[in-house]
Each structure stands twice: as C-alpha cells, then as structure tokens.
SEVOKE-755673 format. One record per residue (C-alpha): x, y, z. Coordinates in nm, 3 decimals. Layout:
<atoms>
+---------+---------+---------+
|    east |   north |      up |
+---------+---------+---------+
|       X |       Y |       Z |
...
+---------+---------+---------+
</atoms>
This chain:
<atoms>
+---------+---------+---------+
|    east |   north |      up |
+---------+---------+---------+
|  -0.492 |   2.345 |  -0.740 |
|  -0.828 |   2.225 |  -0.611 |
|  -0.975 |   1.905 |  -0.739 |
|  -1.282 |   1.708 |  -0.635 |
|  -1.362 |   1.346 |  -0.698 |
|  -1.735 |   1.270 |  -0.714 |
|  -1.865 |   0.917 |  -0.722 |
|  -2.163 |   0.692 |  -0.678 |
|  -2.115 |   0.391 |  -0.450 |
|  -2.338 |   0.089 |  -0.498 |
|  -2.361 |  -0.274 |  -0.398 |
|  -2.625 |  -0.546 |  -0.425 |
|  -2.836 |  -0.385 |  -0.156 |
|  -2.922 |  -0.100 |  -0.397 |
|  -3.220 |  -0.296 |  -0.540 |
|  -3.361 |  -0.135 |  -0.853 |
|  -3.084 |   0.127 |  -0.851 |
|  -2.819 |  -0.140 |  -0.857 |
|  -2.998 |  -0.323 |  -1.140 |
|  -2.997 |  -0.001 |  -1.345 |
|  -2.636 |   0.076 |  -1.284 |
|  -2.505 |  -0.111 |  -1.592 |
|  -2.753 |   0.079 |  -1.809 |
|  -2.630 |   0.407 |  -1.661 |
|  -2.273 |   0.312 |  -1.750 |
|  -2.383 |   0.227 |  -2.103 |
|  -2.556 |   0.565 |  -2.131 |
|  -2.240 |   0.749 |  -2.013 |
|  -2.041 |   0.562 |  -2.278 |
|  -2.290 |   0.654 |  -2.548 |
|  -2.290 |   1.018 |  -2.451 |
|  -1.913 |   1.034 |  -2.436 |
|  -1.917 |   1.143 |  -2.071 |
|  -1.584 |   1.085 |  -1.897 |
|  -1.620 |   0.842 |  -1.611 |
|  -1.445 |   0.555 |  -1.433 |
|  -1.573 |   0.230 |  -1.278 |
|  -1.382 |   0.128 |  -0.968 |
|  -1.440 |  -0.218 |  -0.833 |
|  -1.335 |  -0.322 |  -0.481 |
|  -1.300 |  -0.688 |  -0.386 |
|  -1.132 |  -0.915 |  -0.130 |
|  -1.081 |  -1.283 |  -0.078 |
|  -1.360 |  -1.494 |   0.072 |
|  -1.205 |  -1.532 |   0.417 |
|  -1.152 |  -1.157 |   0.449 |
|  -1.511 |  -1.090 |   0.351 |
|  -1.640 |  -1.350 |   0.597 |
|  -1.430 |  -1.196 |   0.872 |
|  -1.559 |  -0.844 |   0.795 |
|  -1.919 |  -0.958 |   0.808 |
|  -1.859 |  -1.132 |   1.139 |
|  -1.699 |  -0.815 |   1.281 |
|  -2.005 |  -0.606 |   1.181 |
|  -2.245 |  -0.878 |   1.306 |
|  -2.458 |  -0.820 |   0.997 |
|  -2.624 |  -1.086 |   0.783 |
|  -2.529 |  -1.102 |   0.428 |
|  -2.818 |  -0.939 |   0.220 |
|  -2.814 |  -1.229 |  -0.027 |
|  -2.816 |  -1.498 |   0.243 |
|  -3.026 |  -1.364 |   0.533 |
|  -3.094 |  -1.712 |   0.662 |
|  -2.792 |  -1.893 |   0.519 |
|  -2.418 |  -1.880 |   0.547 |
|  -2.214 |  -1.566 |   0.477 |
|  -1.998 |  -1.765 |   0.237 |
|  -2.305 |  -1.857 |   0.028 |
|  -2.410 |  -1.494 |   0.018 |
|  -2.065 |  -1.386 |  -0.092 |
|  -2.072 |  -1.645 |  -0.375 |
|  -2.408 |  -1.512 |  -0.500 |
|  -2.282 |  -1.157 |  -0.477 |
|  -1.973 |  -1.234 |  -0.684 |
|  -2.199 |  -1.378 |  -0.957 |
|  -2.424 |  -1.070 |  -0.965 |
|  -2.127 |  -0.831 |  -0.967 |
|  -1.925 |  -1.012 |  -1.233 |
|  -2.063 |  -0.807 |  -1.523 |
|  -1.977 |  -0.482 |  -1.348 |
|  -1.632 |  -0.613 |  -1.253 |
|  -1.570 |  -0.682 |  -1.620 |
|  -1.654 |  -0.319 |  -1.699 |
|  -1.423 |  -0.176 |  -1.429 |
|  -1.131 |   0.052 |  -1.520 |
|  -0.962 |  -0.051 |  -1.201 |
|  -1.004 |  -0.352 |  -0.973 |
|  -0.846 |  -0.324 |  -0.626 |
|  -0.804 |  -0.627 |  -0.403 |
|  -0.850 |  -0.490 |  -0.051 |
|  -0.744 |  -0.814 |   0.122 |
|  -0.513 |  -0.706 |   0.405 |
|  -0.517 |  -0.343 |   0.288 |
|  -0.531 |  -0.067 |   0.544 |
|  -0.778 |   0.215 |   0.494 |
|  -0.493 |   0.466 |   0.438 |
|  -0.337 |   0.246 |   0.170 |
|  -0.672 |   0.213 |  -0.011 |
|  -0.732 |   0.590 |   0.010 |
|  -0.383 |   0.648 |  -0.132 |
|  -0.433 |   0.398 |  -0.413 |
|  -0.758 |   0.557 |  -0.520 |
|  -0.601 |   0.903 |  -0.504 |
|  -0.301 |   0.794 |  -0.710 |
|  -0.521 |   0.639 |  -0.980 |
|  -0.788 |   0.907 |  -1.016 |
|  -0.658 |   1.239 |  -0.883 |
|  -0.391 |   1.469 |  -1.035 |
|  -0.062 |   1.441 |  -0.849 |
|  -0.094 |   1.804 |  -0.731 |
|  -0.417 |   1.727 |  -0.547 |
|  -0.250 |   1.476 |  -0.321 |
|  -0.077 |   1.665 |  -0.044 |
|   0.069 |   1.382 |   0.154 |
|   0.195 |   1.034 |   0.070 |
|   0.000 |   0.765 |   0.258 |
|   0.262 |   0.534 |   0.409 |
|   0.150 |   0.204 |   0.556 |
|   0.372 |  -0.025 |   0.762 |
|   0.210 |  -0.368 |   0.735 |
|   0.307 |  -0.671 |   0.944 |
|   0.229 |  -1.019 |   0.803 |
|   0.321 |  -1.387 |   0.846 |
|   0.490 |  -1.566 |   0.557 |
|   0.301 |  -1.890 |   0.641 |
|  -0.023 |  -1.707 |   0.563 |
|   0.102 |  -1.597 |   0.224 |
|   0.271 |  -1.275 |   0.111 |
|   0.075 |  -0.948 |   0.097 |
|  -0.058 |  -0.845 |  -0.241 |
|  -0.007 |  -0.474 |  -0.234 |
|   0.341 |  -0.423 |  -0.086 |
|   0.592 |  -0.192 |  -0.256 |
|   0.880 |  -0.294 |  -0.029 |
|   0.907 |  -0.611 |   0.177 |
|   1.137 |  -0.693 |   0.467 |
|   1.193 |  -1.046 |   0.606 |
|   1.270 |  -1.037 |   0.982 |
|   1.264 |  -1.410 |   1.047 |
|   1.630 |  -1.396 |   1.145 |
|   1.540 |  -1.229 |   1.475 |
|   1.477 |  -1.424 |   1.797 |
|   1.128 |  -1.582 |   1.781 |
|   0.908 |  -1.527 |   2.089 |
|   0.681 |  -1.813 |   1.976 |
|   0.913 |  -2.063 |   2.134 |
|   0.878 |  -1.901 |   2.477 |
|   0.571 |  -2.034 |   2.655 |
|   0.506 |  -1.710 |   2.847 |
|   0.528 |  -1.496 |   2.532 |
|   0.352 |  -1.719 |   2.278 |
|   0.004 |  -1.584 |   2.344 |
|   0.127 |  -1.221 |   2.348 |
|   0.193 |  -1.011 |   2.039 |
|   0.447 |  -0.752 |   1.924 |
|   0.225 |  -0.492 |   2.085 |
|   0.340 |  -0.620 |   2.427 |
|   0.658 |  -0.482 |   2.578 |
|   0.791 |  -0.825 |   2.700 |
|   0.786 |  -0.944 |   2.342 |
|   0.974 |  -0.640 |   2.221 |
|   1.234 |  -0.680 |   2.490 |
|   1.282 |  -1.049 |   2.401 |
|   1.332 |  -0.968 |   2.035 |
|   1.582 |  -0.692 |   2.115 |
|   1.785 |  -0.867 |   2.383 |
|   2.064 |  -1.006 |   2.164 |
|   2.126 |  -0.678 |   1.986 |
|   2.032 |  -0.782 |   1.634 |
|   1.716 |  -0.574 |   1.634 |
|   1.912 |  -0.262 |   1.719 |
|   2.161 |  -0.346 |   1.441 |
|   1.869 |  -0.383 |   1.201 |
|   1.739 |  -0.038 |   1.285 |
|   2.088 |   0.113 |   1.249 |
|   2.087 |  -0.001 |   0.886 |
|   1.720 |   0.035 |   0.803 |
|   1.664 |   0.394 |   0.930 |
|   1.925 |   0.546 |   0.693 |
|   1.773 |   0.353 |   0.402 |
|   1.418 |   0.472 |   0.474 |
|   1.542 |   0.823 |   0.553 |
|   1.681 |   0.833 |   0.200 |
|   1.393 |   0.653 |   0.020 |
|   1.085 |   0.816 |   0.164 |
|   1.164 |   1.177 |   0.060 |
|   1.241 |   1.040 |  -0.290 |
|   0.897 |   0.884 |  -0.315 |
|   0.729 |   1.199 |  -0.183 |
|   0.910 |   1.423 |  -0.430 |
|   0.831 |   1.181 |  -0.715 |
|   0.463 |   1.228 |  -0.635 |
|   0.382 |   0.880 |  -0.515 |
|   0.042 |   0.882 |  -0.345 |
|   0.081 |   0.570 |  -0.132 |
|   0.352 |   0.333 |  -0.024 |
|   0.317 |   0.000 |   0.154 |
|   0.617 |  -0.135 |   0.342 |
|   0.552 |  -0.493 |   0.451 |
|   0.742 |  -0.654 |   0.736 |
|   0.715 |  -1.032 |   0.754 |
|   0.795 |  -1.293 |   1.017 |
|   0.677 |  -1.651 |   1.040 |
|   0.327 |  -1.607 |   1.189 |
|   0.282 |  -1.231 |   1.169 |
|   0.213 |  -1.185 |   1.540 |
|   0.539 |  -1.103 |   1.716 |
|   0.851 |  -0.980 |   1.543 |
|   0.685 |  -0.813 |   1.236 |
|   0.422 |  -0.646 |   1.455 |
|   0.682 |  -0.496 |   1.692 |
|   0.888 |  -0.360 |   1.401 |
|   0.592 |  -0.218 |   1.209 |
|   0.479 |  -0.034 |   1.520 |
|   0.828 |   0.105 |   1.584 |
|   0.870 |   0.223 |   1.226 |
|   0.528 |   0.385 |   1.223 |
|   0.608 |   0.573 |   1.541 |
|   0.940 |   0.696 |   1.406 |
|   0.804 |   0.827 |   1.074 |
|   0.469 |   0.958 |   1.192 |
|   0.597 |   1.311 |   1.237 |
|   0.786 |   1.329 |   0.905 |
|   0.683 |   1.600 |   0.667 |
|   0.480 |   1.504 |   0.362 |
|   0.385 |   1.162 |   0.498 |
|   0.061 |   1.029 |   0.649 |
|   0.145 |   0.713 |   0.842 |
|  -0.075 |   0.417 |   0.913 |
|   0.000 |   0.073 |   1.052 |
|  -0.181 |  -0.252 |   0.971 |
|  -0.134 |  -0.595 |   1.127 |
|  -0.269 |  -0.847 |   0.877 |
|  -0.222 |  -1.163 |   1.073 |
|  -0.205 |  -1.053 |   1.436 |
|  -0.536 |  -1.222 |   1.522 |
|  -0.451 |  -1.561 |   1.374 |
|  -0.381 |  -1.833 |   1.624 |
|  -0.013 |  -1.868 |   1.711 |
|   0.153 |  -2.173 |   1.551 |
|   0.489 |  -2.032 |   1.456 |
|   0.573 |  -1.680 |   1.563 |
+---------+---------+---------+
</atoms>
C-alpha cells in the first residue's frame, strides 16, 4: 500500500503567507476538505540553544535577545496552536522519534515499514523526558562523576565505560535487560507501533546513561523491522553530579 503525506510548513518568517494561513484553514473547514494542523513546539531553553547552534538571529528580534523573539513568536502563533489537531513538544526529542510520532498519528499503519526506536539518555536532576515510553533508572551503577580524571569525560569515552563496568553490575544489568527487550521489541513492531522511546536516566545524564544508551543502540541497530537512533539530552550540560 502506497501512501503520501503532503503538507505546508510555515512559521512567522512567512510574512503575508503566514498571516493568511488562518484564513486558509477556515476555508478548508468551510469546504469540508479533510486536513490536519500539526503544531511543533519546545521549551524556551531548547529553542534558545537551537538558535545559538544555527548562529541565526531570531526573525522577531533581529537586534534583541533570542528569548524576546521567542516570546513574541509564541504570542503570534497562539491562535494557530489553538487550532491544531496535534501539538508535539519536541524538547529533547530526536529526529527519528519525531518522524515516527508524525507517521503514527497521520499515516496508516501499513505505510510505516519500520518502527523508529530511540534510546535516549537523560539526567534526573534536569527533569524526566516528556516523550518516553519506557524508562530505566541506572543510578545504582558506579558514578564516574566522583573520579576527577573521568568527570569531564562522558559515556562516549571508553575509560568511563570501563569504570562503570568494573564491578560487574553493568554486565548483570545487560544479562537481564537484553532478554526483556528481545521479547518486547518484536511485540511493538507486530502491534504496528510507529515509534518507541526508551529513556535511560542517571543523575546528570552524561556518564552512565550515555554509555548504556549507546550500547543498546549498537546492539539493536541490525534488528529487523527497527530503525534505531540515539539521543543524549543532557550530555552537554556541565557536570555537577554524574
């Protein structure tokens, strides 16, 4: 079965086209034309960080702060947000998870060939993730934060992985976790789930959770019916607690 999803993407930079968008939606309603309004948003800090990464000025605050521009943008977009059939908070969400969420909401199940599986690391002290389906607390493992030579490293570094694994508890975790996921993942695929987010949390989201998310992603990347992504929500936040 072939299915296509066509859409128009707009933001406040659209000028006159953006201003006319509400009228277009009203016309579609009046004509009885089937349509959906999808609204994507994120928290202020995430949006500020994204603008800094792109090195672009906010279109509503070319000479002012990004935060001020974001505030103005929220006010302008509020009427469209109220009209949305679906609002997705993309804070901490990987691209694969967002793609899967949209596919799950708007495409027939038969059109989605693979389940988008995201392993997300996070730090509990920065708040829980908003989109997880399953969450795993790994704060019982040895914390590299308390080792001066490891504190500035992350779970992407082999010395950190070796430190976490040295007392054997990480291996024992995998011995129990792999059979559980080996059972669950095919069930979700056969059920037609379009995306699944498995969140792994430690204290700061830089060491233990990162190492485990990477290992799980590597293990399941070749599994049939699954498209694997990995996201590290808090890896760039300054270390103050592992």
